[in-house]
VMD Tcl script that draws the C-alpha trace (Angstrom):
set ca {
  {110.44 80.00 89.32}
  {111.76 76.54 90.04}
  {109.68 73.42 89.71}
  {110.14 72.78 93.45}
  {108.00 75.75 94.45}
  {105.47 75.61 91.64}
  {101.90 74.79 92.71}
  {100.51 71.52 91.45}
  {97.72 71.27 88.91}
  {95.52 69.92 91.71}
  {96.18 73.04 93.80}
  {95.21 75.28 90.91}
  {92.05 73.24 90.35}
  {91.19 73.46 94.07}
  {91.65 77.24 93.97}
  {89.30 77.44 90.99}
  {86.69 75.44 92.87}
  {87.11 77.78 95.84}
  {86.33 80.73 93.56}
  {83.17 78.98 92.35}
  {82.07 78.31 95.92}
  {82.79 81.90 96.98}
  {80.89 83.17 93.94}
  {77.83 81.11 94.89}
  {78.01 82.37 98.48}
  {78.30 85.97 97.32}
  {75.26 85.64 95.08}
  {73.28 84.01 97.88}
  {74.24 86.84 100.26}
  {73.19 89.45 97.71}
  {69.85 87.68 97.17}
  {69.25 87.71 100.94}
  {70.48 91.27 101.41}
  {68.78 92.89 104.42}
  {69.86 96.45 103.61}
  {72.33 98.63 101.71}
  {75.13 97.93 104.20}
  {74.40 94.27 104.92}
  {77.54 92.88 106.63}
  {76.90 89.42 105.15}
  {77.27 90.83 101.64}
  {80.43 92.69 102.65}
  {81.93 89.53 104.14}
  {80.99 87.45 101.08}
  {82.57 90.08 98.82}
  {85.85 89.93 100.74}
  {85.84 86.12 100.64}
  {85.26 86.16 96.89}
  {88.01 88.72 96.37}
  {90.47 86.69 98.46}
  {89.63 83.44 96.64}
  {90.00 85.10 93.25}
  {93.38 86.53 94.22}
  {94.67 83.12 95.34}
  {93.48 81.52 92.11}
  {95.05 84.28 90.02}
  {98.42 83.81 91.74}
  {98.43 80.02 91.48}
  {97.31 80.13 87.86}
  {100.19 82.43 87.01}
  {102.76 80.46 88.99}
  {101.74 77.14 87.42}
  {100.79 78.09 83.87}
  {102.16 81.62 83.40}
  {98.57 82.69 82.72}
  {96.30 85.37 84.21}
  {92.57 85.86 84.70}
  {90.77 88.35 82.41}
  {89.33 90.37 85.28}
  {90.12 91.68 88.71}
  {87.77 92.33 91.63}
  {88.12 95.89 92.99}
  {89.04 96.29 96.62}
  {91.12 93.12 96.98}
  {94.18 95.00 98.19}
  {92.12 96.89 100.81}
  {90.19 93.89 102.08}
  {90.35 93.21 105.80}
  {92.57 90.37 107.01}
  {90.90 87.24 108.38}
  {89.04 87.78 111.65}
  {90.94 86.39 114.63}
  {88.89 87.88 117.49}
  {86.65 85.99 119.91}
  {83.78 84.00 118.39}
  {81.40 85.45 120.98}
  {82.67 88.97 121.82}
  {81.63 90.24 125.23}
  {82.26 93.86 124.24}
  {82.68 95.92 121.07}
  {84.21 99.25 120.14}
  {82.77 101.42 117.37}
  {85.39 103.56 115.60}
  {84.07 106.30 113.32}
  {85.89 108.75 111.10}
  {84.14 111.38 108.96}
  {86.03 113.97 106.92}
  {84.65 117.39 105.95}
  {85.85 120.38 103.98}
  {84.92 123.87 105.17}
  {83.52 125.28 101.91}
  {81.45 128.16 103.31}
  {83.22 129.66 106.34}
  {80.74 132.53 106.61}
  {77.82 130.12 106.89}
  {79.71 128.12 109.50}
  {80.50 131.21 111.57}
  {76.90 132.42 111.31}
  {75.66 129.21 112.90}
  {78.36 129.44 115.55}
  {77.36 133.02 116.35}
  {73.78 131.89 117.02}
  {75.04 129.14 119.32}
  {77.31 131.62 121.07}
  {74.50 134.16 121.45}
  {72.32 131.56 123.14}
  {75.13 130.69 125.52}
  {75.73 134.38 126.23}
  {72.09 134.77 127.22}
  {72.72 132.08 129.82}
  {75.60 134.06 131.27}
  {78.48 132.73 129.14}
  {80.80 135.10 127.35}
  {83.19 134.56 124.46}
  {84.01 135.22 120.84}
  {85.00 131.77 119.57}
  {82.70 132.16 116.56}
  {85.09 134.72 115.07}
  {87.48 132.01 113.86}
  {86.86 128.88 111.81}
  {88.40 126.53 114.37}
  {86.43 128.22 117.14}
  {83.21 127.97 115.14}
  {83.85 124.27 114.53}
  {84.33 123.75 118.25}
  {81.02 125.42 118.99}
  {79.23 123.46 116.24}
  {80.48 120.04 117.32}
  {79.91 120.93 120.94}
  {76.27 121.78 120.26}
  {75.20 119.05 117.83}
  {75.61 115.28 117.74}
  {77.95 114.01 114.99}
  {75.07 112.22 113.24}
  {73.08 115.46 113.08}
  {76.06 117.32 111.64}
  {76.43 114.57 109.05}
  {72.80 114.95 107.98}
  {72.92 118.78 107.96}
  {76.51 119.37 106.82}
  {75.55 121.59 103.87}
  {73.50 123.79 106.17}
  {76.63 124.33 108.27}
  {78.86 125.20 105.30}
  {80.59 121.83 105.21}
  {81.18 119.33 102.41}
  {81.41 115.61 103.09}
  {84.57 113.67 102.36}
  {85.28 110.00 102.99}
  {83.89 108.26 106.05}
  {84.36 104.87 107.66}
  {82.87 102.93 110.56}
  {84.58 99.96 112.18}
  {83.00 97.61 114.70}
  {85.79 95.82 116.55}
  {85.54 92.96 119.02}
  {86.93 93.18 122.56}
  {87.47 90.54 125.21}
  {85.96 92.84 127.82}
  {84.91 96.45 128.17}
  {87.76 98.82 129.01}
  {87.96 100.42 132.42}
  {86.63 104.00 132.63}
  {89.20 106.45 131.27}
  {91.60 103.68 130.21}
  {91.98 104.67 126.56}
  {90.93 108.33 126.57}
  {94.49 109.65 126.12}
  {94.91 107.74 122.84}
  {91.41 106.62 121.78}
  {92.29 105.54 118.23}
  {95.53 103.69 118.82}
  {95.73 99.94 118.76}
  {92.81 99.26 116.41}
  {93.46 95.67 115.31}
  {92.15 95.00 111.76}
  {91.95 91.30 112.60}
  {89.35 92.07 115.28}
  {87.10 94.05 112.96}
  {83.68 92.40 112.90}
  {82.38 94.62 110.10}
  {83.43 97.80 108.34}
  {81.42 100.29 106.29}
  {83.13 102.81 104.01}
  {81.61 105.75 102.14}
  {83.66 107.47 99.44}
  {83.14 109.14 96.10}
  {85.62 106.64 94.62}
  {82.75 104.14 94.67}
  {80.52 106.41 92.57}
  {80.33 106.50 88.79}
  {82.09 109.54 87.36}
  {79.51 111.54 85.36}
  {82.30 113.19 83.38}
  {83.07 109.82 81.81}
  {79.62 109.63 80.20}
  {79.05 111.36 76.88}
  {75.44 112.58 76.72}
  {75.44 112.05 72.97}
  {76.34 108.37 73.25}
  {73.81 105.65 72.73}
  {72.38 104.30 76.06}
  {73.24 100.74 75.07}
  {76.84 101.77 74.53}
  {76.87 103.37 77.99}
  {75.71 100.09 79.50}
  {78.49 98.22 77.72}
  {81.02 100.78 78.98}
  {79.75 100.35 82.55}
  {80.23 96.59 82.26}
  {83.75 97.09 81.01}
  {84.45 99.36 83.99}
  {83.33 96.65 86.42}
  {85.33 93.87 84.79}
  {88.51 95.35 83.35}
  {90.57 93.26 80.93}
  {94.17 92.95 82.05}
  {97.18 93.02 79.81}
  {99.12 89.84 80.44}
  {102.51 91.61 80.28}
  {101.33 94.34 82.64}
  {100.07 91.75 85.10}
  {103.34 89.93 84.91}
  {105.19 93.19 85.61}
  {103.25 93.82 88.77}
  {104.38 90.44 90.08}
}
mol new
graphics top color blue
foreach p $ca { graphics top sphere $p radius 0.5 }
foreach p [lrange $ca 0 end-1] q [lrange $ca 1 end] { graphics top cylinder $p $q radius 0.2 }
display resetview
């Protein structure tokens, strides 16, 4: 890299100060946490991750040096919010994934739903197939109820995400029904909540015979992973 495009020492120092400020804000948000999915904590985390990434890049460009840790989730962080400061409308986008692990249990529930409909004069045999049984299940129960009772219905939870996006105004009736999930602008996301097993500790990584103190040290190492300088340079 030529000297002309290298950051100055002052720029590197300013980036380091930005990390310190973001770290203080993150701690303050955690101390004031109002719940498990507090959006203020999520926002402070993303700001800290972004500041750390900028510092890491400038430090490398100026001094050919890297930081000894990386904050998980930096690559997946949302871009800066560019929506209206006072949104007049919002859209809530939800995705939940399930695996059908017990088809017989699923069809049994669908048969009961179908039997009740048949008593009311309806007729059909949709419960005989998995896709038909799913249609009956999701037609009968609210998505939140299915999420809370998924095991009862023979389902296994996968990843899920919820986005709250800002709009300038509420859409006209029927305007987006043909393509309801197109055009979601990440820069208009007010807050986002993800649930995934990738955020959980892997119990297979813990040896039951190990000393508890050693386990604690291992957990700390998992959270702050040392980076090999050559490997970090390769990724650039």
